[in-house]
HTML snippet that shows the backbone in 3Dmol.js (N, CA, C, O; Angstrom):
<script src="https://3Dmol.org/build/3Dmol-min.js"></script>
<div id="view" style="width:600px;height:400px;position:relative"></div>
<script>
const pdb = `
ATOM      1  N   MET A   1      -2.298  -9.765   4.238  1.00  0.00           N
ATOM      2  CA  MET A   1      -1.744  -9.427   3.025  1.00  0.00           C
ATOM      3  C   MET A   1      -1.875 -10.520   2.105  1.00  0.00           C
ATOM      4  O   MET A   1      -1.819 -11.691   2.480  1.00  0.00           O
ATOM      5  N   ALA A   2      -2.069 -10.134   0.778  1.00  0.00           N
ATOM      6  CA  ALA A   2      -2.317 -11.182  -0.195  1.00  0.00           C
ATOM      7  C   ALA A   2      -1.352 -10.977  -1.307  1.00  0.00           C
ATOM      8  O   ALA A   2      -0.810  -9.879  -1.435  1.00  0.00           O
ATOM      9  N   LYS A   3      -1.117 -11.894  -2.066  1.00  0.00           N
ATOM     10  CA  LYS A   3      -0.306 -11.824  -3.352  1.00  0.00           C
ATOM     11  C   LYS A   3      -1.056 -11.739  -4.591  1.00  0.00           C
ATOM     12  O   LYS A   3      -2.077 -12.419  -4.696  1.00  0.00           O
ATOM     13  N   TYR A   4      -0.673 -10.978  -5.557  1.00  0.00           N
ATOM     14  CA  TYR A   4      -1.356 -10.779  -6.701  1.00  0.00           C
ATOM     15  C   TYR A   4      -0.375 -10.888  -7.954  1.00  0.00           C
ATOM     16  O   TYR A   4       0.832 -10.671  -7.850  1.00  0.00           O
ATOM     17  N   ARG A   5      -0.988 -11.236  -9.126  1.00  0.00           N
ATOM     18  CA  ARG A   5      -0.061 -11.308 -10.288  1.00  0.00           C
ATOM     19  C   ARG A   5      -0.532 -10.453 -11.385  1.00  0.00           C
ATOM     20  O   ARG A   5      -1.735 -10.305 -11.600  1.00  0.00           O
ATOM     21  N   ASN A   6       0.415  -9.869 -12.108  1.00  0.00           N
ATOM     22  CA  ASN A   6       0.236  -9.194 -13.296  1.00  0.00           C
ATOM     23  C   ASN A   6       1.255  -9.939 -14.265  1.00  0.00           C
ATOM     24  O   ASN A   6       1.102 -11.127 -14.548  1.00  0.00           O
ATOM     25  N   ARG A   7       2.195  -9.250 -14.705  1.00  0.00           N
ATOM     26  CA  ARG A   7       3.347  -9.917 -15.252  1.00  0.00           C
ATOM     27  C   ARG A   7       4.444 -10.443 -14.206  1.00  0.00           C
ATOM     28  O   ARG A   7       5.128 -11.461 -14.313  1.00  0.00           O
ATOM     29  N   LYS A   8       4.442  -9.525 -13.198  1.00  0.00           N
ATOM     30  CA  LYS A   8       5.384  -9.879 -12.178  1.00  0.00           C
ATOM     31  C   LYS A   8       4.458 -10.012 -10.800  1.00  0.00           C
ATOM     32  O   LYS A   8       3.414  -9.373 -10.675  1.00  0.00           O
ATOM     33  N   ILE A   9       4.940 -10.872  -9.833  1.00  0.00           N
ATOM     34  CA  ILE A   9       4.250 -10.983  -8.612  1.00  0.00           C
ATOM     35  C   ILE A   9       4.505  -9.929  -7.655  1.00  0.00           C
ATOM     36  O   ILE A   9       5.668  -9.643  -7.371  1.00  0.00           O
ATOM     37  N   ILE A  10       3.505  -9.312  -7.121  1.00  0.00           N
ATOM     38  CA  ILE A  10       3.628  -8.247  -6.153  1.00  0.00           C
ATOM     39  C   ILE A  10       2.983  -8.615  -4.809  1.00  0.00           C
ATOM     40  O   ILE A  10       2.280  -9.623  -4.735  1.00  0.00           O
ATOM     41  N   GLU A  11       3.179  -7.906  -3.851  1.00  0.00           N
ATOM     42  CA  GLU A  11       2.485  -7.899  -2.595  1.00  0.00           C
ATOM     43  C   GLU A  11       1.581  -6.735  -2.488  1.00  0.00           C
ATOM     44  O   GLU A  11       1.988  -5.647  -2.897  1.00  0.00           O
ATOM     45  N   ALA A  12       0.436  -6.843  -1.998  1.00  0.00           N
ATOM     46  CA  ALA A  12      -0.503  -5.737  -1.846  1.00  0.00           C
ATOM     47  C   ALA A  12      -1.482  -5.817  -0.718  1.00  0.00           C
ATOM     48  O   ALA A  12      -1.818  -6.928  -0.309  1.00  0.00           O
ATOM     49  N   PHE A  13      -1.989  -4.677  -0.157  1.00  0.00           N
ATOM     50  CA  PHE A  13      -3.073  -4.697   0.722  1.00  0.00           C
ATOM     51  C   PHE A  13      -4.039  -3.511   0.348  1.00  0.00           C
ATOM     52  O   PHE A  13      -3.609  -2.551  -0.291  1.00  0.00           O
ATOM     53  N   GLN A  14      -5.244  -3.585   0.723  1.00  0.00           N
ATOM     54  CA  GLN A  14      -6.197  -2.470   0.572  1.00  0.00           C
ATOM     55  C   GLN A  14      -6.260  -1.558   1.659  1.00  0.00           C
ATOM     56  O   GLN A  14      -6.513  -2.015   2.773  1.00  0.00           O
ATOM     57  N   PHE A  15      -6.051  -0.224   1.497  1.00  0.00           N
ATOM     58  CA  PHE A  15      -6.042   0.667   2.555  1.00  0.00           C
ATOM     59  C   PHE A  15      -7.382   0.917   3.190  1.00  0.00           C
ATOM     60  O   PHE A  15      -8.337   1.267   2.497  1.00  0.00           O
ATOM     61  N   ASP A  16      -7.478   0.752   4.463  1.00  0.00           N
ATOM     62  CA  ASP A  16      -8.752   0.877   5.118  1.00  0.00           C
ATOM     63  C   ASP A  16      -8.895   2.114   6.051  1.00  0.00           C
ATOM     64  O   ASP A  16      -9.771   2.166   6.914  1.00  0.00           O
ATOM     65  N   GLY A  17      -8.030   3.064   5.844  1.00  0.00           N
ATOM     66  CA  GLY A  17      -8.050   4.155   6.653  1.00  0.00           C
ATOM     67  C   GLY A  17      -6.983   4.166   7.833  1.00  0.00           C
ATOM     68  O   GLY A  17      -6.859   5.201   8.488  1.00  0.00           O
ATOM     69  N   ASP A  18      -6.344   3.243   8.074  1.00  0.00           N
ATOM     70  CA  ASP A  18      -5.455   3.141   9.118  1.00  0.00           C
ATOM     71  C   ASP A  18      -4.366   1.980   9.018  1.00  0.00           C
ATOM     72  O   ASP A  18      -4.553   1.070   8.210  1.00  0.00           O
ATOM     73  N   PHE A  19      -3.331   1.996   9.754  1.00  0.00           N
ATOM     74  CA  PHE A  19      -2.328   0.893   9.811  1.00  0.00           C
ATOM     75  C   PHE A  19      -2.309   0.181  11.036  1.00  0.00           C
ATOM     76  O   PHE A  19      -1.656  -0.861  11.087  1.00  0.00           O
ATOM     77  N   MET A  20      -2.960   0.608  12.087  1.00  0.00           N
ATOM     78  CA  MET A  20      -2.922   0.071  13.351  1.00  0.00           C
ATOM     79  C   MET A  20      -4.383  -0.295  13.858  1.00  0.00           C
ATOM     80  O   MET A  20      -5.392   0.284  13.457  1.00  0.00           O
ATOM     81  N   ASN A  21      -4.375  -1.272  14.738  1.00  0.00           N
ATOM     82  CA  ASN A  21      -5.658  -1.613  15.318  1.00  0.00           C
ATOM     83  C   ASN A  21      -5.865  -0.709  16.657  1.00  0.00           C
ATOM     84  O   ASN A  21      -5.079   0.199  16.926  1.00  0.00           O
ATOM     85  N   SER A  22      -6.902  -1.006  17.413  1.00  0.00           N
ATOM     86  CA  SER A  22      -7.249  -0.084  18.483  1.00  0.00           C
ATOM     87  C   SER A  22      -6.173  -0.342  19.686  1.00  0.00           C
ATOM     88  O   SER A  22      -6.055   0.447  20.623  1.00  0.00           O
ATOM     89  N   ASN A  23      -5.481  -1.412  19.566  1.00  0.00           N
ATOM     90  CA  ASN A  23      -4.455  -1.702  20.598  1.00  0.00           C
ATOM     91  C   ASN A  23      -3.145  -1.175  20.192  1.00  0.00           C
ATOM     92  O   ASN A  23      -2.163  -1.445  20.883  1.00  0.00           O
ATOM     93  N   GLY A  24      -3.030  -0.424  19.100  1.00  0.00           N
ATOM     94  CA  GLY A  24      -1.752   0.263  18.665  1.00  0.00           C
ATOM     95  C   GLY A  24      -0.822  -0.701  18.000  1.00  0.00           C
ATOM     96  O   GLY A  24       0.372  -0.420  17.899  1.00  0.00           O
ATOM     97  N   GLU A  25      -1.336  -1.888  17.517  1.00  0.00           N
ATOM     98  CA  GLU A  25      -0.515  -2.874  16.765  1.00  0.00           C
ATOM     99  C   GLU A  25      -0.706  -2.700  15.347  1.00  0.00           C
ATOM    100  O   GLU A  25      -1.830  -2.524  14.878  1.00  0.00           O
ATOM    101  N   TYR A  26       0.383  -2.741  14.607  1.00  0.00           N
ATOM    102  CA  TYR A  26       0.359  -2.709  13.099  1.00  0.00           C
ATOM    103  C   TYR A  26      -0.352  -4.027  12.601  1.00  0.00           C
ATOM    104  O   TYR A  26      -0.069  -5.103  13.127  1.00  0.00           O
ATOM    105  N   TYR A  27      -1.254  -3.936  11.608  1.00  0.00           N
ATOM    106  CA  TYR A  27      -1.730  -5.035  10.947  1.00  0.00           C
ATOM    107  C   TYR A  27      -1.521  -4.956   9.502  1.00  0.00           C
ATOM    108  O   TYR A  27      -2.221  -5.663   8.777  1.00  0.00           O
ATOM    109  N   VAL A  28      -0.660  -4.198   9.010  1.00  0.00           N
ATOM    110  CA  VAL A  28      -0.212  -4.041   7.638  1.00  0.00           C
ATOM    111  C   VAL A  28       1.082  -4.835   7.461  1.00  0.00           C
ATOM    112  O   VAL A  28       1.680  -5.261   8.449  1.00  0.00           O
ATOM    113  N   PRO A  29       1.507  -5.032   6.260  1.00  0.00           N
ATOM    114  CA  PRO A  29       2.887  -5.808   6.016  1.00  0.00           C
ATOM    115  C   PRO A  29       3.914  -5.017   6.600  1.00  0.00           C
ATOM    116  O   PRO A  29       3.803  -3.793   6.672  1.00  0.00           O
ATOM    117  N   GLU A  30       4.971  -5.676   7.049  1.00  0.00           N
ATOM    118  CA  GLU A  30       6.257  -5.103   7.586  1.00  0.00           C
ATOM    119  C   GLU A  30       6.761  -4.049   6.559  1.00  0.00           C
ATOM    120  O   GLU A  30       7.159  -2.958   6.967  1.00  0.00           O
ATOM    121  N   TRP A  31       6.750  -4.359   5.217  1.00  0.00           N
ATOM    122  CA  TRP A  31       7.417  -3.435   4.317  1.00  0.00           C
ATOM    123  C   TRP A  31       6.525  -2.058   4.329  1.00  0.00           C
ATOM    124  O   TRP A  31       7.076  -0.993   4.050  1.00  0.00           O
ATOM    125  N   ALA A  32       5.267  -2.104   4.629  1.00  0.00           N
ATOM    126  CA  ALA A  32       4.473  -0.809   4.642  1.00  0.00           C
ATOM    127  C   ALA A  32       4.865  -0.074   6.007  1.00  0.00           C
ATOM    128  O   ALA A  32       4.962   1.153   6.012  1.00  0.00           O
ATOM    129  N   VAL A  33       5.074  -0.765   7.070  1.00  0.00           N
ATOM    130  CA  VAL A  33       5.580  -0.135   8.394  1.00  0.00           C
ATOM    131  C   VAL A  33       6.960   0.528   8.053  1.00  0.00           C
ATOM    132  O   VAL A  33       7.161   1.704   8.359  1.00  0.00           O
ATOM    133  N   ARG A  34       7.845  -0.177   7.462  1.00  0.00           N
ATOM    134  CA  ARG A  34       9.100   0.410   7.096  1.00  0.00           C
ATOM    135  C   ARG A  34       8.965   1.629   6.197  1.00  0.00           C
ATOM    136  O   ARG A  34       9.708   2.597   6.362  1.00  0.00           O
ATOM    137  N   GLY A  35       8.105   1.604   5.322  1.00  0.00           N
ATOM    138  CA  GLY A  35       7.803   2.652   4.416  1.00  0.00           C
ATOM    139  C   GLY A  35       7.297   3.888   5.181  1.00  0.00           C
ATOM    140  O   GLY A  35       7.656   5.031   4.898  1.00  0.00           O
ATOM    141  N   LEU A  36       6.416   3.574   6.195  1.00  0.00           N
ATOM    142  CA  LEU A  36       5.917   4.589   7.084  1.00  0.00           C
ATOM    143  C   LEU A  36       7.117   5.276   7.907  1.00  0.00           C
ATOM    144  O   LEU A  36       7.251   6.491   8.050  1.00  0.00           O
ATOM    145  N   LYS A  37       7.954   4.293   8.415  1.00  0.00           N
ATOM    146  CA  LYS A  37       8.992   4.987   9.153  1.00  0.00           C
ATOM    147  C   LYS A  37      10.069   5.662   8.437  1.00  0.00           C
ATOM    148  O   LYS A  37      10.801   6.464   9.017  1.00  0.00           O
ATOM    149  N   ARG A  38      10.202   5.366   7.169  1.00  0.00           N
ATOM    150  CA  ARG A  38      11.143   6.085   6.325  1.00  0.00           C
ATOM    151  C   ARG A  38      10.524   7.357   5.610  1.00  0.00           C
ATOM    152  O   ARG A  38      11.207   8.099   4.903  1.00  0.00           O
ATOM    153  N   GLY A  39       9.193   7.544   5.848  1.00  0.00           N
ATOM    154  CA  GLY A  39       8.534   8.728   5.229  1.00  0.00           C
ATOM    155  C   GLY A  39       8.114   8.471   3.882  1.00  0.00           C
ATOM    156  O   GLY A  39       7.647   9.427   3.262  1.00  0.00           O
ATOM    157  N   ILE A  40       8.191   7.398   3.337  1.00  0.00           N
ATOM    158  CA  ILE A  40       7.771   7.008   1.928  1.00  0.00           C
ATOM    159  C   ILE A  40       6.230   7.067   1.926  1.00  0.00           C
ATOM    160  O   ILE A  40       5.597   7.607   1.018  1.00  0.00           O
ATOM    161  N   LEU A  41       5.664   6.473   3.008  1.00  0.00           N
ATOM    162  CA  LEU A  41       4.284   6.576   3.303  1.00  0.00           C
ATOM    163  C   LEU A  41       4.106   7.516   4.504  1.00  0.00           C
ATOM    164  O   LEU A  41       4.885   7.401   5.450  1.00  0.00           O
ATOM    165  N   TYR A  42       3.193   8.382   4.526  1.00  0.00           N
ATOM    166  CA  TYR A  42       3.090   9.348   5.702  1.00  0.00           C
ATOM    167  C   TYR A  42       1.640   9.809   5.813  1.00  0.00           C
ATOM    168  O   TYR A  42       0.909   9.935   4.831  1.00  0.00           O
ATOM    169  N   PHE A  43       1.247  10.068   7.146  1.00  0.00           N
ATOM    170  CA  PHE A  43      -0.146  10.559   7.342  1.00  0.00           C
ATOM    171  C   PHE A  43       0.088  12.092   7.542  1.00  0.00           C
ATOM    172  O   PHE A  43       1.064  12.516   8.160  1.00  0.00           O
ATOM    173  N   ASP A  44      -0.822  12.863   7.008  1.00  0.00           N
ATOM    174  CA  ASP A  44      -0.944  14.232   7.309  1.00  0.00           C
ATOM    175  C   ASP A  44      -2.300  14.362   7.835  1.00  0.00           C
ATOM    176  O   ASP A  44      -3.268  14.388   7.075  1.00  0.00           O
ATOM    177  N   GLY A  45      -2.421  14.452   9.230  1.00  0.00           N
ATOM    178  CA  GLY A  45      -3.732  14.290   9.885  1.00  0.00           C
ATOM    179  C   GLY A  45      -4.268  12.880   9.610  1.00  0.00           C
ATOM    180  O   GLY A  45      -3.513  11.910   9.686  1.00  0.00           O
ATOM    181  N   PRO A  46      -5.602  12.752   9.281  1.00  0.00           N
ATOM    182  CA  PRO A  46      -6.055  11.471   8.784  1.00  0.00           C
ATOM    183  C   PRO A  46      -5.726  10.966   7.511  1.00  0.00           C
ATOM    184  O   PRO A  46      -6.010   9.812   7.189  1.00  0.00           O
ATOM    185  N   GLU A  47      -5.068  11.860   6.667  1.00  0.00           N
ATOM    186  CA  GLU A  47      -4.974  11.462   5.218  1.00  0.00           C
ATOM    187  C   GLU A  47      -3.557  10.710   4.966  1.00  0.00           C
ATOM    188  O   GLU A  47      -2.534  11.053   5.558  1.00  0.00           O
ATOM    189  N   LEU A  48      -3.600   9.768   4.132  1.00  0.00           N
ATOM    190  CA  LEU A  48      -2.288   8.995   3.862  1.00  0.00           C
ATOM    191  C   LEU A  48      -1.796   9.499   2.525  1.00  0.00           C
ATOM    192  O   LEU A  48      -2.577   9.791   1.619  1.00  0.00           O
ATOM    193  N   TYR A  49      -0.477   9.593   2.423  1.00  0.00           N
ATOM    194  CA  TYR A  49       0.218  10.131   1.329  1.00  0.00           C
ATOM    195  C   TYR A  49       1.369   9.116   0.924  1.00  0.00           C
ATOM    196  O   TYR A  49       1.927   8.463   1.805  1.00  0.00           O
ATOM    197  N   LEU A  50       1.731   8.981  -0.437  1.00  0.00           N
ATOM    198  CA  LEU A  50       2.917   8.284  -0.856  1.00  0.00           C
ATOM    199  C   LEU A  50       3.791   9.157  -1.529  1.00  0.00           C
ATOM    200  O   LEU A  50       3.433   9.714  -2.567  1.00  0.00           O
ATOM    201  N   LYS A  51       5.077   9.357  -0.959  1.00  0.00           N
ATOM    202  CA  LYS A  51       6.091  10.181  -1.530  1.00  0.00           C
ATOM    203  C   LYS A  51       6.898   9.380  -2.534  1.00  0.00           C
ATOM    204  O   LYS A  51       7.447   8.307  -2.285  1.00  0.00           O
ATOM    205  N   GLN A  52       6.911  10.042  -3.743  1.00  0.00           N
ATOM    206  CA  GLN A  52       7.802   9.339  -4.857  1.00  0.00           C
ATOM    207  C   GLN A  52       8.574  10.522  -5.463  1.00  0.00           C
ATOM    208  O   GLN A  52       8.064  11.326  -6.243  1.00  0.00           O
ATOM    209  N   GLY A  53       9.811  10.558  -5.051  1.00  0.00           N
ATOM    210  CA  GLY A  53      10.715  11.633  -5.432  1.00  0.00           C
ATOM    211  C   GLY A  53      10.243  12.909  -4.863  1.00  0.00           C
ATOM    212  O   GLY A  53      10.060  12.977  -3.648  1.00  0.00           O
ATOM    213  N   ASN A  54      10.015  13.994  -5.675  1.00  0.00           N
ATOM    214  CA  ASN A  54       9.545  15.219  -5.061  1.00  0.00           C
ATOM    215  C   ASN A  54       8.049  15.403  -5.155  1.00  0.00           C
ATOM    216  O   ASN A  54       7.522  16.471  -4.845  1.00  0.00           O
ATOM    217  N   VAL A  55       7.387  14.390  -5.571  1.00  0.00           N
ATOM    218  CA  VAL A  55       5.947  14.436  -5.592  1.00  0.00           C
ATOM    219  C   VAL A  55       5.222  13.532  -4.519  1.00  0.00           C
ATOM    220  O   VAL A  55       5.693  12.425  -4.256  1.00  0.00           O
ATOM    221  N   SER A  56       4.193  13.949  -3.959  1.00  0.00           N
ATOM    222  CA  SER A  56       3.403  13.149  -3.023  1.00  0.00           C
ATOM    223  C   SER A  56       1.948  12.971  -3.572  1.00  0.00           C
ATOM    224  O   SER A  56       1.285  13.905  -4.023  1.00  0.00           O
ATOM    225  N   ARG A  57       1.511  11.643  -3.485  1.00  0.00           N
ATOM    226  CA  ARG A  57       0.121  11.359  -3.935  1.00  0.00           C
ATOM    227  C   ARG A  57      -0.700  10.953  -2.765  1.00  0.00           C
ATOM    228  O   ARG A  57      -0.278  10.211  -1.877  1.00  0.00           O
ATOM    229  N   HIS A  58      -1.855  11.454  -2.800  1.00  0.00           N
ATOM    230  CA  HIS A  58      -2.992  11.151  -1.846  1.00  0.00           C
ATOM    231  C   HIS A  58      -3.318   9.699  -2.099  1.00  0.00           C
ATOM    232  O   HIS A  58      -3.428   9.279  -3.251  1.00  0.00           O
ATOM    233  N   ILE A  59      -3.484   8.877  -0.974  1.00  0.00           N
ATOM    234  CA  ILE A  59      -3.936   7.562  -1.057  1.00  0.00           C
ATOM    235  C   ILE A  59      -5.310   7.452  -0.471  1.00  0.00           C
ATOM    236  O   ILE A  59      -5.470   7.749   0.713  1.00  0.00           O
ATOM    237  N   HIS A  60      -6.378   7.023  -1.254  1.00  0.00           N
ATOM    238  CA  HIS A  60      -7.704   7.280  -0.777  1.00  0.00           C
ATOM    239  C   HIS A  60      -8.101   5.864  -0.094  1.00  0.00           C
ATOM    240  O   HIS A  60      -7.517   4.813  -0.358  1.00  0.00           O
ATOM    241  N   TYR A  61      -9.113   5.978   0.766  1.00  0.00           N
ATOM    242  CA  TYR A  61      -9.653   4.770   1.292  1.00  0.00           C
ATOM    243  C   TYR A  61     -10.054   3.837   0.240  1.00  0.00           C
ATOM    244  O   TYR A  61     -10.707   4.240  -0.723  1.00  0.00           O
ATOM    245  N   GLY A  62      -9.688   2.559   0.372  1.00  0.00           N
ATOM    246  CA  GLY A  62      -9.993   1.529  -0.679  1.00  0.00           C
ATOM    247  C   GLY A  62      -8.962   1.379  -1.720  1.00  0.00           C
ATOM    248  O   GLY A  62      -8.997   0.422  -2.493  1.00  0.00           O
ATOM    249  N   ASP A  63      -7.996   2.329  -1.777  1.00  0.00           N
ATOM    250  CA  ASP A  63      -6.867   2.093  -2.814  1.00  0.00           C
ATOM    251  C   ASP A  63      -6.055   0.907  -2.395  1.00  0.00           C
ATOM    252  O   ASP A  63      -6.121   0.458  -1.251  1.00  0.00           O
ATOM    253  N   TYR A  64      -5.282   0.398  -3.338  1.00  0.00           N
ATOM    254  CA  TYR A  64      -4.373  -0.711  -2.966  1.00  0.00           C
ATOM    255  C   TYR A  64      -2.988  -0.111  -2.860  1.00  0.00           C
ATOM    256  O   TYR A  64      -2.618   0.701  -3.708  1.00  0.00           O
ATOM    257  N   ILE A  65      -2.180  -0.486  -1.827  1.00  0.00           N
ATOM    258  CA  ILE A  65      -0.791  -0.201  -1.616  1.00  0.00           C
ATOM    259  C   ILE A  65      -0.058  -1.425  -2.012  1.00  0.00           C
ATOM    260  O   ILE A  65      -0.343  -2.523  -1.534  1.00  0.00           O
ATOM    261  N   ILE A  66       0.929  -1.238  -2.922  1.00  0.00           N
ATOM    262  CA  ILE A  66       1.714  -2.420  -3.373  1.00  0.00           C
ATOM    263  C   ILE A  66       3.091  -2.230  -3.160  1.00  0.00           C
ATOM    264  O   ILE A  66       3.567  -1.106  -2.999  1.00  0.00           O
ATOM    265  N   ARG A  67       3.863  -3.423  -3.149  1.00  0.00           N
ATOM    266  CA  ARG A  67       5.329  -3.510  -3.162  1.00  0.00           C
ATOM    267  C   ARG A  67       5.617  -4.332  -4.464  1.00  0.00           C
ATOM    268  O   ARG A  67       5.196  -5.481  -4.601  1.00  0.00           O
ATOM    269  N   ASP A  68       6.315  -3.718  -5.355  1.00  0.00           N
ATOM    270  CA  ASP A  68       6.559  -4.457  -6.599  1.00  0.00           C
ATOM    271  C   ASP A  68       7.685  -5.398  -6.444  1.00  0.00           C
ATOM    272  O   ASP A  68       8.220  -5.534  -5.343  1.00  0.00           O
ATOM    273  N   HIS A  69       8.104  -6.104  -7.556  1.00  0.00           N
ATOM    274  CA  HIS A  69       9.233  -7.154  -7.584  1.00  0.00           C
ATOM    275  C   HIS A  69      10.556  -6.428  -7.217  1.00  0.00           C
ATOM    276  O   HIS A  69      11.491  -7.077  -6.748  1.00  0.00           O
ATOM    277  N   ARG A  70      10.647  -5.075  -7.426  1.00  0.00           N
ATOM    278  CA  ARG A  70      11.936  -4.504  -7.076  1.00  0.00           C
ATOM    279  C   ARG A  70      11.955  -3.901  -5.651  1.00  0.00           C
ATOM    280  O   ARG A  70      12.971  -3.367  -5.206  1.00  0.00           O
ATOM    281  N   GLY A  71      10.769  -4.003  -4.924  1.00  0.00           N
ATOM    282  CA  GLY A  71      10.700  -3.469  -3.642  1.00  0.00           C
ATOM    283  C   GLY A  71      10.223  -2.047  -3.457  1.00  0.00           C
ATOM    284  O   GLY A  71      10.325  -1.468  -2.375  1.00  0.00           O
ATOM    285  N   ILE A  72       9.638  -1.433  -4.669  1.00  0.00           N
ATOM    286  CA  ILE A  72       9.234  -0.175  -4.772  1.00  0.00           C
ATOM    287  C   ILE A  72       7.696  -0.110  -4.308  1.00  0.00           C
ATOM    288  O   ILE A  72       6.878  -0.897  -4.785  1.00  0.00           O
ATOM    289  N   ILE A  73       7.363   0.793  -3.422  1.00  0.00           N
ATOM    290  CA  ILE A  73       6.012   0.937  -2.907  1.00  0.00           C
ATOM    291  C   ILE A  73       5.359   1.905  -3.970  1.00  0.00           C
ATOM    292  O   ILE A  73       5.948   2.856  -4.483  1.00  0.00           O
ATOM    293  N   ASP A  74       4.058   1.528  -4.226  1.00  0.00           N
ATOM    294  CA  ASP A  74       3.231   2.385  -5.124  1.00  0.00           C
ATOM    295  C   ASP A  74       1.787   2.144  -4.609  1.00  0.00           C
ATOM    296  O   ASP A  74       1.515   1.451  -3.629  1.00  0.00           O
ATOM    297  N   SER A  75       0.902   2.797  -5.385  1.00  0.00           N
ATOM    298  CA  SER A  75      -0.604   2.671  -5.010  1.00  0.00           C
ATOM    299  C   SER A  75      -1.383   2.734  -6.330  1.00  0.00           C
ATOM    300  O   SER A  75      -0.937   3.252  -7.354  1.00  0.00           O
ATOM    301  N   PHE A  76      -2.533   2.186  -6.218  1.00  0.00           N
ATOM    302  CA  PHE A  76      -3.481   2.160  -7.362  1.00  0.00           C
ATOM    303  C   PHE A  76      -4.914   2.193  -6.843  1.00  0.00           C
ATOM    304  O   PHE A  76      -5.225   1.577  -5.823  1.00  0.00           O
ATOM    305  N   GLY A  77      -5.718   2.859  -7.493  1.00  0.00           N
ATOM    306  CA  GLY A  77      -7.218   2.884  -7.237  1.00  0.00           C
ATOM    307  C   GLY A  77      -7.625   1.493  -7.275  1.00  0.00           C
ATOM    308  O   GLY A  77      -6.930   0.650  -7.841  1.00  0.00           O
ATOM    309  N   ARG A  78      -8.839   1.184  -6.636  1.00  0.00           N
ATOM    310  CA  ARG A  78      -9.334  -0.211  -6.660  1.00  0.00           C
ATOM    311  C   ARG A  78      -9.683  -0.650  -7.950  1.00  0.00           C
ATOM    312  O   ARG A  78      -9.397  -1.805  -8.267  1.00  0.00           O
ATOM    313  N   GLU A  79     -10.327   0.184  -8.840  1.00  0.00           N
ATOM    314  CA  GLU A  79     -10.798  -0.320 -10.130  1.00  0.00           C
ATOM    315  C   GLU A  79      -9.564  -0.608 -10.997  1.00  0.00           C
ATOM    316  O   GLU A  79      -9.526  -1.631 -11.681  1.00  0.00           O
ATOM    317  N   THR A  80      -8.542   0.285 -10.980  1.00  0.00           N
ATOM    318  CA  THR A  80      -7.338   0.020 -11.837  1.00  0.00           C
ATOM    319  C   THR A  80      -6.685  -1.211 -11.396  1.00  0.00           C
ATOM    320  O   THR A  80      -6.369  -2.069 -12.220  1.00  0.00           O
ATOM    321  N   PHE A  81      -6.446  -1.362 -10.048  1.00  0.00           N
ATOM    322  CA  PHE A  81      -5.674  -2.503  -9.436  1.00  0.00           C
ATOM    323  C   PHE A  81      -6.437  -3.789  -9.779  1.00  0.00           C
ATOM    324  O   PHE A  81      -5.809  -4.773 -10.172  1.00  0.00           O
ATOM    325  N   GLU A  82      -7.831  -3.815  -9.637  1.00  0.00           N
ATOM    326  CA  GLU A  82      -8.541  -5.115  -9.923  1.00  0.00           C
ATOM    327  C   GLU A  82      -8.530  -5.392 -11.403  1.00  0.00           C
ATOM    328  O   GLU A  82      -8.615  -6.565 -11.766  1.00  0.00           O
ATOM    329  N   LYS A  83      -8.432  -4.425 -12.292  1.00  0.00           N
ATOM    330  CA  LYS A  83      -8.345  -4.561 -13.697  1.00  0.00           C
ATOM    331  C   LYS A  83      -7.041  -5.269 -14.109  1.00  0.00           C
ATOM    332  O   LYS A  83      -7.023  -6.149 -14.971  1.00  0.00           O
ATOM    333  N   TRP A  84      -5.895  -4.817 -13.413  1.00  0.00           N
ATOM    334  CA  TRP A  84      -4.594  -5.262 -13.881  1.00  0.00           C
ATOM    335  C   TRP A  84      -4.002  -6.434 -13.189  1.00  0.00           C
ATOM    336  O   TRP A  84      -3.124  -7.116 -13.717  1.00  0.00           O
ATOM    337  N   TYR A  85      -4.501  -6.675 -11.962  1.00  0.00           N
ATOM    338  CA  TYR A  85      -3.978  -7.797 -11.023  1.00  0.00           C
ATOM    339  C   TYR A  85      -4.896  -8.904 -10.688  1.00  0.00           C
ATOM    340  O   TYR A  85      -6.084  -8.666 -10.465  1.00  0.00           O
ATOM    341  N   GLU A  86      -4.379 -10.188 -10.636  1.00  0.00           N
ATOM    342  CA  GLU A  86      -5.257 -11.322 -10.378  1.00  0.00           C
ATOM    343  C   GLU A  86      -4.658 -11.832  -9.052  1.00  0.00           C
ATOM    344  O   GLU A  86      -3.450 -12.017  -8.896  1.00  0.00           O
ATOM    345  N   LYS A  87      -5.647 -12.057  -8.058  1.00  0.00           N
ATOM    346  CA  LYS A  87      -5.139 -12.658  -6.801  1.00  0.00           C
ATOM    347  C   LYS A  87      -4.735 -14.107  -7.020  1.00  0.00           C
ATOM    348  O   LYS A  87      -5.411 -14.897  -7.678  1.00  0.00           O
ATOM    349  N   ILE A  88      -3.485 -14.427  -6.370  1.00  0.00           N
ATOM    350  CA  ILE A  88      -3.032 -15.824  -6.527  1.00  0.00           C
ATOM    351  C   ILE A  88      -2.830 -16.499  -5.175  1.00  0.00           C
ATOM    352  O   ILE A  88      -2.404 -17.654  -5.132  1.00  0.00           O
ATOM    353  N   GLY A  89      -3.124 -15.813  -4.066  1.00  0.00           N
ATOM    354  CA  GLY A  89      -2.919 -16.451  -2.762  1.00  0.00           C
ATOM    355  C   GLY A  89      -2.591 -15.420  -1.663  1.00  0.00           C
ATOM    356  O   GLY A  89      -2.386 -14.229  -1.897  1.00  0.00           O
ATOM    357  N   GLU A  90      -2.561 -15.958  -0.509  1.00  0.00           N
ATOM    358  CA  GLU A  90      -2.263 -15.121   0.765  1.00  0.00           C
ATOM    359  C   GLU A  90      -0.727 -15.103   1.059  1.00  0.00           C
ATOM    360  O   GLU A  90      -0.292 -14.488   2.033  1.00  0.00           O
TER     361      GLU A  90
END
`;
const viewer = $3Dmol.createViewer("view");
viewer.addModel(pdb, "pdb");
viewer.setStyle({}, {cartoon: {color: "spectrum"}});
viewer.zoomTo();
viewer.render();
</script>
């Protein structure tokens, strides 16, 4: 997990198609695991979705999943994310 800056500092990782390694261990941030357990993030088959209110958005391979300064999970396509955020450290 790395930290990025826009106007507020967020935490983010790039979705690579899974959350677990071949040993069944999570390698994403704990907040993403909690989001998965709470149903905010969910897999429908191999596809990942983000539930926001009554709407679910598909998260594509290579998209960034973020947790903002308020603790809200969101996602951005790679191009949009890289345009808006600057990496500031791990």
